[in-house]
N, C-alpha and C positions, 0 to 999 in steps of 0.2 A: 533619516531614514536609518533604520538596522536593517543589518545583512546577517544572515545567518549561513554559513557554509557547512553542511555535515562532513565529516572525516571518517575514516576507518571504517568501510562499509555500512555506514548508516544513510539512510534515505528521510529526507524531511518532507513530512505529510501534512495536509490538512484534512481533518475528519469532515466527511459529508455531513451536511445539515440536518438533511432529511433521512429517515430511517432507510436501511440499505433494503434494495429491490431484489437482493440475493435470497434464495429459498433458505428456509430456516435450517439452522446448523444443528445437526444431530449427533450427539456423542456417543459411538457404538460401545466404547469401554467405559463403564460407569465407575471403575476405580480411579480414573484419571479425572483431575477437576480442571476444564478446560472452559477459558471464556470463548464467547462468541466472535467469530472475526468480524472485522470492522472495514468499511470501505472509505476511501479518501483519494485526493488528488496530490501527486507529487509535485512540490514545491522547489526541491532540490536533490541533487544526488551527490555522492562524493567524487565521482568521476562525471563527465558529461553525460554518459550512459553506461548501462551495466548490461552483461549480456546472461542469457539463460541458455544453456545446451546448444549453443551456436546459431540459432535460429531466432531467438525470441529477445527483444531489448525491452528495459524499461527507460523511459525517457521524461523529462519534465513535463507536467501536465497529464501525464497518464492517469488514469483510474485505477487503483490497485485494490486489492483484498487482501488484508493483513492480519496476523494474530496480535492481540493488544499486551500479549505478555512481554516483559522486559522492554517495554517501550518507555520513553522518557518524555515526559509533559513540559513543554516551554512556555511560559506564560509572555506573550507578546504585550497585551494589553488588559484592562481589568476583565474583558469578556472574550477574549481570544486566546485560543490556546492552539499550538502546533505541537507536532508530535515529531522526535526523532524516532525512527523504525529500524531495527537492525535488519539488513539484507535478508539474512535467514527466515525472518517473519513474514516476508512476502508469500503469500499462497496463490495470486493469480493477479494477471493484467488484462482489463478490459477495454476491447478494440471493437470498432464497427468494422465488419468484414466487408473489405471494399472489391473484392474479387468475387465473382459468381461463379459458383462450381460447375464443373463442366461434367457432365454424365459420361461414364464409360462405356 
């Protein structure tokens, strides 16, 4: 069995097989050539968890939205690829809201 442990701020991601359900990405600045963001599942982190702004963390098996620029593709088998994504490329983490908002 092959084990891949990402290092130095990289996250190991498996791209979702189905097209993203995220709304279409629109580039407001036509001078910049940007690729459409991609969704995937986190398979491994360079640490057990990585924190954003002291309140949001990225964990193994989270669904994430990331920019595909500077991503390194790793071929695991003939038809299976995983990706090493720089932490800076993460755009969002998708989570089911488990708390019911209370009205003020």
